[in-house]
N, C-alpha and C positions, 0 to 999 in steps of 0.2 A: 807490308804484311808478311812477305816471304822471309824477311830477316827477323821478324818478330814472332807473332803468334804461330805462323805456319812453319816455323823452324822448331817448334816445341814437340818433343816426342809424345807427350801426353795429348796434345791437340791432334797430331797426326793419327795417333792410335784411335782416338774417338771418332775422327772423321772417317777413317777407313773402316771402322767397325759398324757405324750407325748411319752413314750418309752415302749417297751416290754423288760424287763430286764431278763437276763439269766446269768448263770455262767457255764462255761465249763472248766473242767480240761484238761490241755494239753495232759496228758497221755490217755485221753478218745477220743481225736479227731480221731485217726486212726481207732478205732472201729466204730465210727460214720460215717467216710468217707467210710467205707466198706459196709454201708447200713444196719447195724444191727438194726437201729431204723427207717428205711424207707428212701425213696428218698429225702424227704424234709430235714431231719436231715443230710443226707449225703451232700446235697448242702450247707447247713449252715456251717457244719464242714469244708468243703473244702474252703469256703470263709474266715472263721476265720483263718485257717492254712496259707492262702496266705498272711495275713496282721499281724500276731501275732508277738509281740516283748516280749521277756522273761523279767521278770517273770510274770508280770500282765499287761494286756493291755486292758483297756476299749476301746471298738470299737463301732462305729455307722454305721449301715447298713440301707438301705431302706427296706421296706417290700418285694421288689423284689431282695434283697440281693446285691444291688449295694453298694459298699464301699463308705462311706462319709469321715470319718476320725477316727483316733485313738489317744490315749494319753498314750504313754509308761510311766508307773508309775514311774520308777526309774528316768527317765529324768525330769518328772514333779516335783518330790520332790526336785531334785537338782536345778531346775530353780526357784522354789518358796519355799525357805527354811522355811518361816514362816507359820506355820500350819493355822492360821486364814486367811491369804491371799489365801491359797489353796482353801478354800470354794468359795471365790469370783471368782477366776480364773476358777475353775471347772464349776461353774454356767455359766460363760461366754462361756466356751467351749461347754457346752450343748446347749446353745442358738444359738451359731454360727452353730452348727450341724443342728438344726431345720431350720435355715434360708437357709442353703444349700439345704435341702430337699424340701423346699417350692419353690425354683426357678424353 
């Protein structure tokens, strides 16, 4: 993903403008769920765990932690085999997430 959609300046601009981006390792979710970093982190970790698809899963949540959608990376790569097309599809996915939040 970093060499594809996440290297696109259009994708980066949209992400930086409209999303709070974070990275959580799967092995750290259980510690976070136990409240080691506070109640807010525990709530986020629980929501992430509920919807996670191995191995990497970009996920869109509202500020209230309502799940919008996710994009299991392995499935995405299989369904869009041409790297250049992945940028466009990923941008479309992000925009559809924003549209869902605005409803």
